[in-house]
C-alpha positions in Angstrom: 14.7 11.0 -35.2 12.6 7.9 -34.6 12.5 5.3 -37.3 9.8 2.6 -37.7 10.4 -0.5 -39.8 8.2 -3.4 -40.8 9.5 -6.4 -42.7 12.8 -4.7 -43.1 11.3 -1.7 -44.8 11.3 1.8 -43.2 7.6 2.9 -43.0 8.0 6.1 -40.9 10.8 8.6 -40.1 9.6 11.0 -37.5 11.2 13.9 -35.6 11.1 12.8 -31.9 10.4 16.3 -30.7 7.0 16.2 -32.3 6.0 13.2 -30.2 6.5 14.6 -26.8 5.0 17.3 -24.6 6.9 20.5 -25.1 7.4 19.5 -28.7 4.7 19.2 -31.3 2.4 16.7 -29.5 -1.1 18.0 -29.0 -2.1 19.1 -25.5 -5.7 19.2 -24.5 -6.9 21.9 -22.2 -10.2 21.0 -20.8 -12.3 22.6 -18.1 -12.3 21.0 -14.7 -13.7 21.8 -11.3 -13.8 20.4 -7.8 -17.1 18.6 -7.1 -19.4 20.4 -4.7 -19.8 17.3 -2.5 -16.1 17.4 -1.6 -16.9 20.1 0.9 -18.6 17.4 3.0 -15.5 15.2 2.9 -13.5 18.1 4.4 -15.9 18.5 7.3 -15.2 15.0 8.7 -13.7 14.7 12.2 -12.6 11.5 13.9 -14.1 12.6 17.2 -17.6 12.6 15.7 -17.4 8.8 15.3 -18.3 6.7 18.3 -15.8 4.0 19.1 -17.4 0.5 19.1 -17.5 -1.3 22.5 -16.3 -4.6 20.9 -13.2 -4.1 18.9 -12.8 -7.8 18.5 -15.9 -7.8 16.4 -14.3 -5.0 14.2 -11.1 -7.1 13.8 -13.1 -10.1 12.6 -15.2 -7.9 10.3 -12.0 -6.6 8.6 -10.2 -9.9 8.4 -13.1 -11.3 6.4 -13.9 -8.2 4.3 -13.4 -9.0 0.6 -11.2 -5.9 0.2 -8.8 -7.2 2.8 -9.2 -11.0 3.0 -6.9 -13.3 1.1 -7.3 -13.5 -2.6 -6.0 -17.1 -2.5 -9.2 -18.5 -4.0 -8.4 -16.6 -7.2 -4.6 -16.9 -7.6 -4.3 -20.5 -6.6 -6.3 -21.5 -9.7 -3.3 -20.4 -11.7 0.5 -21.1 -11.7 1.5 -19.0 -8.7 5.0 -20.5 -8.7 6.0 -19.3 -12.2 8.6 -22.0 -12.7 11.5 -21.6 -10.2 11.9 -17.8 -10.5 9.4 -16.8 -7.8 11.4 -16.1 -4.6 8.4 -15.1 -2.5 6.1 -18.2 -2.6 7.4 -19.7 0.6 8.7 -16.6 2.2 6.0 -13.9 1.6 7.0 -10.3 1.1 5.3 -7.0 0.4 6.4 -7.2 -3.2 6.7 -10.2 -5.5 10.4 -11.2 -5.9 11.7 -12.7 -9.2 15.1 -14.3 -9.2 17.6 -13.2 -11.9 19.5 -16.5 -12.3 23.2 -16.4 -12.7 23.5 -13.1 -10.8 23.2 -11.9 -7.2 20.3 -9.7 -8.2 16.5 -10.0 -8.2 13.5 -8.0 -9.4 10.8 -6.7 -7.0 7.4 -5.9 -8.4 4.1 -4.6 -7.0 0.8 -3.1 -8.1 -0.9 -0.7 -5.8 -3.9 1.8 -5.6 -6.5 2.4 -3.1 -9.2 4.1 -5.1 -11.1 5.1 -2.0 -8.2 7.4 -1.1 -8.1 8.8 -4.6 -11.9 9.4 -4.6 -11.5 11.3 -1.3 -8.5 13.4 -2.5 -7.1 12.7 -6.0 -3.8 14.4 -5.6 -3.0 13.0 -2.2 -4.6 9.6 -3.0 -2.4 9.1 -6.1 0.7 10.2 -4.3 -0.2 7.6 -1.7 -0.5 4.9 -4.4 3.0 5.6 -5.7 4.4 5.8 -2.1 2.8 2.5 -1.1 4.3 0.8 -4.1 7.7 2.2 -3.2 7.1 1.1 0.4 6.3 -2.5 -0.7 9.5 -2.6 -2.8 11.6 -1.2 0.1 10.1 -3.6 2.7 11.1 -6.5 0.5 14.7 -5.3 0.3 14.6 -3.5 -3.0 15.3 -0.1 -4.4 12.3 1.5 -6.3 13.3 1.9 -10.0 10.5 2.7 -12.4 6.7 3.0 -12.7 4.1 2.0 -15.2 0.5 2.9 -14.7 -3.1 2.2 -15.7 -5.2 5.3 -15.1 -9.0 4.6 -14.9 -11.4 7.5 -14.8 -14.9 8.6 -16.0 -15.9 11.0 -18.8 -13.0 13.5 -19.4 -15.6 16.0 -20.7 -17.3 16.0 -17.3 -15.4 18.8 -15.5 -15.7 16.9 -12.1 -14.2 13.7 -13.5 -11.5 15.6 -15.3 -10.6 17.4 -12.0 -10.0 13.9 -10.5 -7.7 13.1 -13.4 -5.7 16.4 -13.1 -5.3 15.9 -9.4 -4.1 12.3 -9.8 -1.5 13.3 -12.3 -0.2 16.0 -10.0 0.0 13.6 -7.1 1.8 11.0 -9.2 4.3 13.5 -10.5 5.2 14.7 -7.0 5.7 11.2 -5.6 7.6 9.8 -8.7 10.0 12.8 -8.6 10.5 12.2 -4.8 11.3 8.5 -5.2 13.1 9.0 -8.5 10.9 6.5 -10.3 10.3 7.6 -13.9 7.0 6.6 -15.6 8.3 4.4 -18.4 4.9 3.6 -19.8 1.2 3.2 -19.1 -2.3 3.9 -20.4 -5.3 6.0 -19.7 -8.8 4.6 -19.7 -11.6 7.1 -19.7 -15.4 6.8 -19.9 -15.6 4.2 -17.1 -19.1 5.0 -15.8 -22.7 3.8 -15.6 -26.0 5.6 -16.0 -27.9 5.2 -12.8 -31.4 6.9 -12.5 -30.6 8.9 -15.6 -27.4 10.3 -14.1 -23.8 9.6 -15.2 -21.9 7.9 -12.3 -18.2 7.4 -12.8 -16.1 4.6 -11.2 -13.9 5.6 -8.3 -10.9 7.2 -9.9 -8.3 4.4 -10.0 -4.8 5.4 -11.0 -3.2 2.0 -10.6 0.6 2.0 -10.1 2.8 -0.8 -11.2 6.3 -0.4 -9.8 9.6 -2.2 -10.5 12.4 -2.4 -8.0 15.9 -3.9 -7.9 17.4 -6.1 -5.2 21.1 -5.6 -5.7 21.8 -8.4 -3.2 19.2 -11.0 -3.1 20.6 -12.5 0.1 19.1 -9.4 1.8 15.6 -10.1 0.6 13.2 -9.3 3.4 10.0 -11.2 4.2 7.0 -10.1 6.2 6.4 -13.1 8.4 7.1 -13.3 12.2 10.1 -15.6 12.7 10.0 -16.7 16.4 8.3 -16.2 19.7 9.8 -13.4 21.8 10.9 -11.2 18.9 10.2 -7.5 19.6 7.7 -5.7 17.4 8.4 -2.0 16.5 6.3 0.4 14.5 8.3 2.8 12.4 6.8 6.1 11.4 4.4 8.7 12.8 1.4 7.4 14.7 -1.7 9.7 14.3 -5.3 9.6 15.5 -6.8 9.1 12.1 -9.5 6.9 10.7 -10.3 8.9 7.5 -11.1 6.8 4.4 -10.2 3.6 6.2 -11.9 0.4 5.4 -13.0 0.5 9.1 -14.7 3.8 8.7 -16.1 3.2 5.2 -17.4 -0.3 5.5 -17.9 -1.0 9.2 -19.4 2.4 10.1 -20.8 3.1 6.6 -19.4 6.6 6.6 -18.4 7.4 3.0 -17.5 11.0 3.1 -14.0 11.7 4.7 -10.7 13.0 3.4 -7.7 10.8 2.5 -5.8 9.4 5.4 -2.9 11.3 7.0 0.0 11.5 4.5 3.3 13.4 4.4 5.5 12.7 1.4 8.7 13.9 3.1 8.1 11.8 6.2 7.2 8.8 4.0 10.5 9.2 2.1 12.6 9.5 5.3 10.8 6.5 6.8 11.5 4.3 3.8 15.2 5.4 3.8 15.4 4.2 7.4 13.9 0.8 6.5 16.4 0.4 3.7 19.2 0.9 6.1 17.7 -1.6 8.6 17.5 -4.2 5.9 20.9 -3.4 4.5 22.5 -3.7 7.9 20.6 -6.9 8.7 19.1 -5.4 11.9 15.5 -6.7 11.4 13.9 -10.1 10.8 10.6 -9.0 9.2 9.1 -5.9 7.6 5.5 -5.3 6.5 3.8 -2.0 5.7 0.7 -0.7 7.4 -2.0 -0.4 4.7 -5.6 -1.6 4.3 -7.1 -2.5 7.7 -4.4 -0.7 9.7 -2.0 -2.0 12.3 -4.1 -5.0 13.4 -4.4 -6.4 9.9 -0.7 -5.8 9.4 0.2 -7.8 12.5 -2.2 -10.6 11.7 -0.8 -10.9 8.2 2.7 -11.1 9.7 1.6 -13.9 12.1 -0.3 -16.1 9.7 2.5 -17.7 7.7 4.2 -19.4 10.7 1.3 -19.5 13.1 2.7 -16.9 15.5 0.6 -14.3 17.3 1.3 -10.9 19.0 0.9 -9.1 22.3 0.8 -5.4 21.9 0.0 -2.3 23.9 -1.8 0.6 22.2 -0.9 4.3 22.5 -2.7 5.8 25.5 -2.9 9.2 23.7 -4.7 7.8 20.7 -8.2 6.2 20.7 -7.9 2.5 20.3 -9.9 2.0 17.1 -7.8 4.6 15.3 -4.6 2.9 16.6 -5.6 -0.5 15.5 -7.6 0.1 12.3 -6.7 3.6 11.1 -4.8 3.8 7.8 -2.6 6.8 8.2 0.3 6.4 5.9 4.1 6.2 6.3 4.2 3.3 8.7 6.0 0.0 8.7 6.0 -2.8 11.3 9.4 -4.6 11.8 10.5 -7.3 14.2 13.9 -7.4 16.0 15.5 -10.3 17.8 17.6 -9.9 21.0 20.9 -10.2 19.2 20.4 -7.0 17.2 18.2 -5.0 19.5 20.9 -2.6 20.7 22.2 -2.0 17.2 18.6 -1.4 16.0 18.0 1.2 18.7 21.2 3.0 18.0 20.5 3.1 14.3 16.9 4.4 14.7 18.0 7.1 17.2 20.7 8.2 14.9 18.5 8.4 11.8 15.8 10.4 13.6 12.7 8.7 12.3 10.0 8.1 14.9 9.6 4.6 16.1 7.7 2.8 18.9 8.0 -0.5 20.7 4.5 -1.9 20.5 4.9 -5.5 21.8 6.3 -8.9 21.1 5.7 -12.0 19.1 3.7 -14.8 20.8 3.2 -18.5 20.3 -0.2 -18.0 18.8 -2.4 -15.7 20.8 -3.4 -12.3 19.5 -3.5 -9.9 22.5 -4.2 -6.1 22.5 -4.0 -4.2 25.8 -4.4 -7.5 27.8 -7.5 -8.4 25.8 -7.5 -11.7 24.0 -8.4 -11.2 20.3 -8.3 -14.9 19.5 -5.7 -17.3 18.0 -3.8 -16.6 14.9 -4.7 -19.9 13.3 -8.4 -19.2 13.7 -7.8 -15.7 12.2 -6.0 -17.3 9.2 -8.8 -19.7 8.6 -11.3 -16.9 8.4 -8.9 -14.7 6.3 -8.0 -17.4 3.8 -11.6 -18.6 3.1 -13.7 -15.5 3.4 -13.6 -14.6 -0.3 -14.5 -18.1 -1.5 -17.4 -18.3 1.1 -18.8 -15.0 -0.3 -18.4 -16.0 -3.9 -20.0 -19.4 -3.3 
């Protein structure tokens, strides 16, 4: 039984079974159908897109794009320190880390969702949102624990909008079960749409995932920043020739219809387990997940805090734009110093997760396949101030 009191007086006494699905709670069964235009999304092929001649121009475009550039202009107007509990202010990590004083533990928290992916494939896109949240927790040294959500969709009486909602719930279910992260609460917001030329146009489906994680040993907190020149840079996870639904494809090429990026839930889980082990055994010095903007943006974000660059070589079997800017999932960049390199290699070979040596940390140059992409301090200047420049 669930008892509700107000002012010391019991105001409700309810059988808990009537409040949950499978008990007496009402279940709505509405019609839903896949939108006809999704057939166009499925036709997309990477080889149909011509690779630009100047990839340095693409890199600058992405660094200054408002979906990728720093949001510093917004959050620095508020108290980003939150007293003395914030452990990630001066050592940035994929998740925010909150100190639990008087213990050896800390909390890791993140909010994730790429609505472009969900719009392209609701089930896969929402599973990616959960997986990226878990990836951010893991890359920070934590263990994913629980989820809350904020599910934003259009009119549920529109069968196509409701199809997006149904698919998203399925994707969230599969990923939450895999990562053992119960959904402890959340909300659903429907009717997010506008009338354009007399037609109802919903927002991109946006099932935002808030995830909480636990650092059982806060001395093993992992940051994303390059630590020193000469450290080796490894990419953990499968590398695929995929630019589907990337910011690069969507915004630079203006191609809106493509499927969600490559994603495999089992591979994602195994990759994250490998990263947990690397952090637990203190075999790496930095970890950052590949997400919006792809590998190039990941490397740039790792270099900016300490003014360090990178020198990498792309995969000869994958076209260079896909290698640098594709957003295929299940990948994390780590750095390794020469004292732990042998142990790192032994560990990775034993766990069986794919990994590749891509290059090394430099004093400040960004180099790809012997081509100079500029200096990291210049990139940081553009990255930090792009949003303010646009809003001004």
